[in-house]
BALUM-641016 format. One record per residue (C-alpha): residue in three letters; chain; residue number from 1; z, x, y. Coordinates in steps of 0.5 Angstrom, whole numbers. Each point is the difference from the previous one (the first is absolute). Layout:
N
REC:code:unit:pos:c3:c1:c2
REC:ALA:A:NUM:Z:X:Y
...
! end
This chain:
411
REC:code:unit:pos:c3:c1:c2
REC:MET:A:1:152:200:219
REC:ALA:A:2:6:2:-4
REC:LYS:A:3:-1:2:-7
REC:ILE:A:4:5:-1:-5
REC:GLN:A:5:0:0:-8
REC:PRO:A:6:5:-3:-5
REC:PHE:A:7:3:5:-5
REC:LYS:A:8:4:1:-6
REC:GLY:A:9:7:1:3
REC:TYR:A:10:7:2:-4
REC:LEU:A:11:5:-5:2
REC:PRO:A:12:8:0:-2
REC:PRO:A:13:2:-6:-5
REC:LEU:A:14:3:-6:4
REC:ASP:A:15:7:2:-2
REC:LEU:A:16:-1:7:2
REC:ALA:A:17:-4:0:7
REC:LYS:A:18:7:0:4
REC:LYS:A:19:3:6:-3
REC:VAL:A:20:-7:4:-1
REC:SER:A:21:-3:-2:7
REC:SER:A:22:3:4:6
REC:PRO:A:23:-1:0:8
REC:PRO:A:24:-6:4:2
REC:TYR:A:25:1:8:0
REC:ASP:A:26:0:1:7
REC:VAL:A:27:5:-5:3
REC:LEU:A:28:6:4:-4
REC:SER:A:29:3:7:1
REC:SER:A:30:0:4:-7
REC:SER:A:31:8:-1:1
REC:GLU:A:32:-1:-7:0
REC:ALA:A:33:-4:0:-6
REC:ARG:A:34:4:4:-4
REC:LYS:A:35:6:-5:1
REC:MET:A:36:-5:-6:-2
REC:VAL:A:37:-2:3:-7
REC:GLN:A:38:7:3:-1
REC:ASN:A:39:1:-7:-4
REC:ASN:A:40:-7:-2:-2
REC:SER:A:41:-4:5:-4
REC:ASP:A:42:-6:-5:0
REC:SER:A:43:-1:0:8
REC:PHE:A:44:-7:2:2
REC:LEU:A:45:3:5:5
REC:ARG:A:46:0:5:-6
REC:ILE:A:47:-8:0:1
REC:ILE:A:48:-1:-1:7
REC:LYS:A:49:6:5:2
REC:PRO:A:50:1:4:-6
REC:GLU:A:51:5:5:4
REC:VAL:A:52:5:-6:-2
REC:ASP:A:53:1:3:-7
REC:TYR:A:54:2:7:3
REC:SER:A:55:6:2:5
REC:THR:A:56:-2:3:6
REC:SER:A:57:2:7:-2
REC:GLN:A:58:-5:0:-6
REC:LEU:A:59:-6:-3:2
REC:PRO:A:60:-6:3:-3
REC:ASP:A:61:-7:1:4
REC:ASN:A:62:-4:-5:2
REC:ASP:A:63:-5:0:-6
REC:SER:A:64:6:0:-5
REC:LEU:A:65:2:-6:4
REC:TYR:A:66:-7:-4:-1
REC:ASN:A:67:0:2:-7
REC:HIS:A:68:7:-3:-1
REC:ALA:A:69:-2:-6:4
REC:SER:A:70:-6:-1:-5
REC:LYS:A:71:4:1:-6
REC:ASN:A:72:5:-5:2
REC:LEU:A:73:-6:-5:1
REC:GLU:A:74:-2:1:-7
REC:ASP:A:75:7:-1:-3
REC:PHE:A:76:0:-6:4
REC:ILE:A:77:-6:-3:-3
REC:LYS:A:78:2:3:-7
REC:LYS:A:79:7:-4:0
REC:GLY:A:80:-3:-6:3
REC:ASN:A:81:2:0:7
REC:PHE:A:82:-8:-1:1
REC:THR:A:83:-5:-4:-4
REC:GLN:A:84:-8:1:2
REC:ASP:A:85:-3:-7:1
REC:GLU:A:86:-6:-1:-5
REC:ASN:A:87:-5:-3:5
REC:SER:A:88:-1:2:7
REC:CYS:A:89:4:-4:5
REC:PHE:A:90:1:-1:7
REC:TYR:A:91:7:-2:2
REC:LEU:A:92:3:-5:4
REC:TYR:A:93:7:3:4
REC:GLN:A:94:4:-4:4
REC:ILE:A:95:7:3:3
REC:SER:A:96:5:-5:3
REC:LEU:A:97:6:2:5
REC:GLY:A:98:4:-5:3
REC:ASN:A:99:-5:-5:3
REC:HIS:A:100:-6:5:0
REC:LYS:A:101:-5:0:-5
REC:GLN:A:102:-6:4:-1
REC:THR:A:103:-6:-1:-6
REC:GLY:A:104:-5:5:-1
REC:ILE:A:105:-4:3:-6
REC:ILE:A:106:1:7:-3
REC:ALA:A:107:-7:3:-1
REC:ALA:A:108:-4:7:-1
REC:VAL:A:109:-3:1:7
REC:SER:A:110:-6:4:1
REC:ILE:A:111:1:8:3
REC:ASP:A:112:-7:0:2
REC:GLU:A:113:1:-6:5
REC:TYR:A:114:7:4:2
REC:ASN:A:115:-4:6:1
REC:ARG:A:116:-6:-3:5
REC:GLY:A:117:6:-3:4
REC:LEU:A:118:-1:-8:-3
REC:ILE:A:119:7:1:-1
REC:LYS:A:120:3:1:6
REC:ARG:A:121:6:4:2
REC:HIS:A:122:5:0:6
REC:GLU:A:123:4:7:-2
REC:PHE:A:124:-1:7:-1
REC:THR:A:125:2:3:-6
REC:ARG:A:126:4:7:-1
REC:PRO:A:127:-3:5:-5
REC:GLU:A:128:6:2:-4
REC:LYS:A:129:1:-8:-1
REC:GLU:A:130:-7:0:-2
REC:ASP:A:131:1:6:-5
REC:ASP:A:132:6:-3:-3
REC:ARG:A:133:-3:-7:-2
REC:THR:A:134:-7:4:-2
REC:LYS:A:135:3:4:-5
REC:HIS:A:136:4:-6:-2
REC:ILE:A:137:-6:-4:-1
REC:GLU:A:138:-4:5:-4
REC:ILE:A:139:6:3:-4
REC:THR:A:140:2:-7:-3
REC:ASN:A:141:-7:-3:0
REC:ALA:A:142:2:-6:3
REC:ASN:A:143:1:-4:7
REC:SER:A:144:8:-1:-1
REC:GLY:A:145:1:-3:7
REC:PRO:A:146:-5:-5:3
REC:VAL:A:147:-3:0:7
REC:LEU:A:148:2:-6:5
REC:LEU:A:149:-6:-3:3
REC:THR:A:150:-1:-6:4
REC:PHE:A:151:-6:-4:3
REC:ARG:A:152:-2:-5:5
REC:ASN:A:153:2:-7:-4
REC:ASP:A:154:-5:-5:2
REC:GLY:A:155:4:-5:-4
REC:GLU:A:156:-5:0:-6
REC:PHE:A:157:4:5:-4
REC:GLN:A:158:6:-5:-2
REC:ASN:A:159:-5:-5:-3
REC:HIS:A:160:-3:6:-5
REC:ILE:A:161:7:1:-2
REC:ALA:A:162:3:-7:0
REC:GLU:A:163:-1:-2:-8
REC:ILE:A:164:3:7:-2
REC:LYS:A:165:7:-2:2
REC:ASN:A:166:0:-5:-5
REC:GLN:A:167:-1:5:-6
REC:LYS:A:168:6:3:-4
REC:MET:A:169:3:6:4
REC:ALA:A:170:-1:7:-3
REC:ILE:A:171:6:3:4
REC:ASN:A:172:5:-4:4
REC:PHE:A:173:7:3:3
REC:PHE:A:174:5:1:6
REC:ALA:A:175:0:7:2
REC:ASP:A:176:7:3:2
REC:ASP:A:177:-2:-1:8
REC:GLY:A:178:-1:-8:-2
REC:SER:A:179:-7:1:0
REC:LYS:A:180:-4:-4:-5
REC:HIS:A:181:-6:3:-3
REC:SER:A:182:-5:-5:-4
REC:LEU:A:183:-6:2:-4
REC:TRP:A:184:-6:-4:-3
REC:LYS:A:185:-6:3:-4
REC:ILE:A:186:-6:-2:2
REC:THR:A:187:-4:1:-6
REC:SER:A:188:-6:-6:0
REC:PRO:A:189:-7:4:2
REC:SER:A:190:-2:-6:4
REC:MET:A:191:6:1:4
REC:GLN:A:192:0:7:1
REC:GLU:A:193:-8:-1:2
REC:SER:A:194:2:-5:5
REC:LEU:A:195:6:5:3
REC:SER:A:196:-5:6:0
REC:LEU:A:197:-5:-4:4
REC:TYR:A:198:5:-2:5
REC:PHE:A:199:2:7:1
REC:GLU:A:200:-7:2:1
REC:LEU:A:201:-1:-5:6
REC:ILE:A:202:6:3:3
REC:PRO:A:203:-2:5:6
REC:ALA:A:204:5:5:-1
REC:LEU:A:205:7:2:-4
REC:TYR:A:206:6:3:4
REC:ILE:A:207:5:5:-2
REC:ALA:A:208:7:-3:2
REC:ASP:A:209:4:5:-4
REC:GLY:A:210:-2:6:-5
REC:HIS:A:211:-5:4:4
REC:HIS:A:212:2:6:-4
REC:ARG:A:213:-1:-3:-7
REC:ALA:A:214:-7:-2:3
REC:ALA:A:215:-2:6:2
REC:SER:A:216:3:4:-6
REC:ALA:A:217:-4:-5:-4
REC:SER:A:218:-6:2:4
REC:ARG:A:219:1:7:-2
REC:VAL:A:220:1:-1:-7
REC:GLN:A:221:-6:-3:0
REC:LYS:A:222:-4:6:3
REC:ILE:A:223:3:4:-5
REC:ARG:A:224:-2:-4:-6
REC:GLN:A:225:-7:-1:2
REC:ASP:A:226:-1:7:1
REC:LYS:A:227:2:2:-7
REC:ASN:A:228:-4:-6:-3
REC:PRO:A:229:-7:2:0
REC:ASN:A:230:-2:-7:-3
REC:HIS:A:231:4:-4:6
REC:ASN:A:232:-3:-6:2
REC:GLY:A:233:5:-4:4
REC:ASP:A:234:2:-5:-5
REC:GLU:A:235:6:5:-3
REC:SER:A:236:7:-3:1
REC:TYR:A:237:2:6:5
REC:ASN:A:238:-5:-3:5
REC:TYR:A:239:5:-6:1
REC:PHE:A:240:8:0:2
REC:LEU:A:241:5:-5:-1
REC:SER:A:242:2:-4:6
REC:VAL:A:243:3:-7:2
REC:ILE:A:244:-4:-4:5
REC:PHE:A:245:4:-5:4
REC:PRO:A:246:-3:-5:5
REC:HIS:A:247:2:3:7
REC:ASP:A:248:4:-7:2
REC:GLU:A:249:5:1:-5
REC:MET:A:250:2:7:1
REC:LYS:A:251:6:1:3
REC:ILE:A:252:2:7:5
REC:GLN:A:253:7:2:2
REC:GLY:A:254:1:5:5
REC:TYR:A:255:0:7:-2
REC:ASN:A:256:6:4:4
REC:ARG:A:257:1:7:2
REC:LEU:A:258:6:4:0
REC:VAL:A:259:1:7:4
REC:LYS:A:260:5:5:-2
REC:ASP:A:261:1:3:7
REC:LEU:A:262:-1:-1:8
REC:ALA:A:263:-4:6:0
REC:GLY:A:264:5:4:4
REC:LEU:A:265:2:-6:5
REC:SER:A:266:7:-4:1
REC:ASP:A:267:0:-7:-1
REC:ASP:A:268:0:-2:7
REC:GLN:A:269:-6:5:1
REC:PHE:A:270:-4:-3:-5
REC:LEU:A:271:2:-7:2
REC:GLU:A:272:-2:1:7
REC:ILE:A:273:-6:3:-1
REC:ILE:A:274:-3:-5:-5
REC:LYS:A:275:1:-5:6
REC:THR:A:276:-6:3:3
REC:ASN:A:277:-4:-4:-5
REC:PHE:A:278:4:-5:-3
REC:ILE:A:279:5:-6:3
REC:VAL:A:280:7:2:-4
REC:THR:A:281:5:-5:-1
REC:LYS:A:282:6:1:-4
REC:ILE:A:283:2:-6:-5
REC:ASN:A:284:6:-1:-3
REC:HIS:A:285:-3:-2:-7
REC:ILE:A:286:-5:2:-5
REC:GLN:A:287:-7:-3:2
REC:ILE:A:288:-7:0:-3
REC:PRO:A:289:-5:1:5
REC:HIS:A:290:-3:-7:1
REC:SER:A:291:-7:2:3
REC:ARG:A:292:-5:5:1
REC:HIS:A:293:2:6:5
REC:THR:A:294:7:-1:-2
REC:PHE:A:295:5:5:-3
REC:SER:A:296:7:0:-3
REC:MET:A:297:3:7:1
REC:TYR:A:298:7:2:-3
REC:LEU:A:299:3:6:3
REC:ASN:A:300:7:2:0
REC:GLU:A:301:3:-6:-4
REC:CYS:A:302:-4:-5:6
REC:TRP:A:303:-6:-4:-1
REC:TYR:A:304:-5:0:6
REC:GLN:A:305:-6:-4:1
REC:LEU:A:306:-6:3:3
REC:ILE:A:307:-6:-3:3
REC:ALA:A:308:-6:4:1
REC:LYS:A:309:-2:-1:8
REC:ASP:A:310:-7:-3:1
REC:LYS:A:311:-3:7:3
REC:ILE:A:312:1:3:-8
REC:ILE:A:313:-3:-6:-3
REC:SER:A:314:-7:0:-2
REC:ASN:A:315:-5:-5:-3
REC:ASP:A:316:-3:5:-5
REC:SER:A:317:0:-1:-7
REC:VAL:A:318:4:6:-2
REC:SER:A:319:3:3:7
REC:GLY:A:320:3:-7:1
REC:LEU:A:321:4:-1:-6
REC:ASP:A:322:7:1:0
REC:ALA:A:323:0:6:-4
REC:SER:A:324:-4:3:4
REC:ILE:A:325:3:-1:6
REC:LEU:A:326:7:2:-2
REC:GLN:A:327:-3:7:-3
REC:ASP:A:328:-5:1:6
REC:TYR:A:329:6:-2:6
REC:LEU:A:330:6:2:-4
REC:LEU:A:331:0:4:-6
REC:ASP:A:332:-5:5:2
REC:PRO:A:333:1:1:7
REC:ILE:A:334:8:0:0
REC:LEU:A:335:2:1:-7
REC:LYS:A:336:-5:5:-2
REC:ILE:A:337:-3:-4:-6
REC:ASP:A:338:-7:3:1
REC:ASP:A:339:-2:-2:-7
REC:PRO:A:340:4:-5:-4
REC:ARG:A:341:-4:1:-6
REC:THR:A:342:3:7:-1
REC:ASN:A:343:6:1:5
REC:ASN:A:344:6:0:-4
REC:ARG:A:345:4:-2:5
REC:ILE:A:346:-2:-8:-1
REC:ASP:A:347:1:-4:-5
REC:PHE:A:348:-3:-7:-2
REC:VAL:A:349:4:-7:-3
REC:GLY:A:350:-4:-6:-2
REC:GLY:A:351:3:-6:4
REC:ILE:A:352:2:-3:-7
REC:ARG:A:353:6:4:0
REC:GLY:A:354:2:-3:7
REC:LEU:A:355:3:3:6
REC:LYS:A:356:7:1:-3
REC:GLU:A:357:-4:5:-4
REC:LEU:A:358:-1:4:7
REC:GLU:A:359:7:0:2
REC:LYS:A:360:2:3:-7
REC:ARG:A:361:-5:5:1
REC:CYS:A:362:2:2:7
REC:SER:A:363:7:1:-3
REC:LEU:A:364:-3:5:-5
REC:ASP:A:365:-6:4:2
REC:ALA:A:366:-3:-3:6
REC:LYS:A:367:2:-1:7
REC:VAL:A:368:-5:-5:3
REC:ALA:A:369:-4:-6:-4
REC:PHE:A:370:-5:-5:3
REC:ALA:A:371:-2:-6:-3
REC:LEU:A:372:-7:-3:1
REC:HIS:A:373:-3:-7:0
REC:PRO:A:374:-5:-1:-6
REC:VAL:A:375:-7:2:1
REC:SER:A:376:-4:-7:-2
REC:ILE:A:377:-6:0:-5
REC:ASP:A:378:-5:-2:5
REC:GLU:A:379:2:7:4
REC:LEU:A:380:-1:4:-7
REC:LEU:A:381:-7:-3:-1
REC:THR:A:382:-2:1:7
REC:VAL:A:383:2:7:0
REC:ALA:A:384:-4:1:-7
REC:ASP:A:385:-6:-4:2
REC:ALA:A:386:0:5:6
REC:ASP:A:387:0:6:-4
REC:LYS:A:388:6:2:3
REC:VAL:A:389:7:2:-3
REC:MET:A:390:7:-2:2
REC:PRO:A:391:6:5:1
REC:PRO:A:392:3:2:-7
REC:LYS:A:393:5:-5:-3
REC:SER:A:394:-2:-6:4
REC:THR:A:395:0:-5:-5
REC:TRP:A:396:5:-2:-5
REC:PHE:A:397:-2:-5:-5
REC:GLU:A:398:5:-5:-3
REC:PRO:A:399:1:-2:-6
REC:LYS:A:400:-2:6:-4
REC:LEU:A:401:-5:0:-5
REC:ARG:A:402:3:2:-7
REC:SER:A:403:-3:6:-4
REC:GLY:A:404:0:0:-7
REC:LEU:A:405:-3:-7:-1
REC:VAL:A:406:-7:2:-1
REC:VAL:A:407:-2:7:-2
REC:ARG:A:408:-7:2:0
REC:PHE:A:409:-3:6:-4
REC:LEU:A:410:-6:4:3
REC:ASP:A:411:-4:0:-7
! end
């Protein structure tokens, strides 16, 4: 089952939604975020990345930063950037980009079910990132960024939401990246009950993106439960903010790799060594990997196609993934990237930025780049169902959610 609840969200007014909302906190560097807020003091980045209000040389300690985020959120509410709904709502959220469209609901989702493994994961989390979001949630007293969830769609979900789209939109705008964001409030008690009952029949939810936000919400729940002698499980802190989309509407792009050096090898040595496990062909143009087990590599201003040889291809749900093949047979043994989560010689670039971004980075701070074929949503669900984890940075979901469309407080 999947236990969800409506809540009294804080939303920006229709005419401010584009200005207030922002990309998620973890898809922008601090320098990129600072540039975005230079001419927009109403950007939600000032809450989810509060360091943007300071220069790099004048950053306060972490607790001061989180308190600054909390103050910014309070100020946003006071000045009318956010207004709380009078009644508890679910929210229908639709994102469109080009020919792609996905429609889901924003809801409060049970942390107890996350703790019991009924909300399935496919990635490990990093303690320092959990620490960061835990402090942010605890001090701001709010879920400021949603966890992206999905579920196996049986076709019935669309029947439950069809009528809602005929209502007046609460939010509707085009973001700077061309994506369209539309939101409807679901206020009808009977419709809320219908959706709640529908999700109770869903065997499992899956985290698509936001593993650290979910883990941090769980940690905050434990902190508050331990401090509350009258805890009964119904408190608001027992839930976290989520957007839930059906699996067959999700779109995943490749998550590409950049490595700073060849671990002491010359270009020719490197090219010769990788031929042990890959068929290497020089190509005359940029080429996105067209199928599984095929990679595009950029080295010394040249593009190459790498095809994994049969001897290294596995049918296992994890070791058979392209990210695993690249890690296990090239990045680790040849380029000495032992742990891509912690090694500072590797960086990752979402597929939405295109292969030209890989060329650009190789002219600046990287030696070699690898473009990967996207993981399918079915591969993700299979890994999660088996209680396994994918390699770090295996999935890049696009289009991205906007942060700051709905904020949920913990009390």
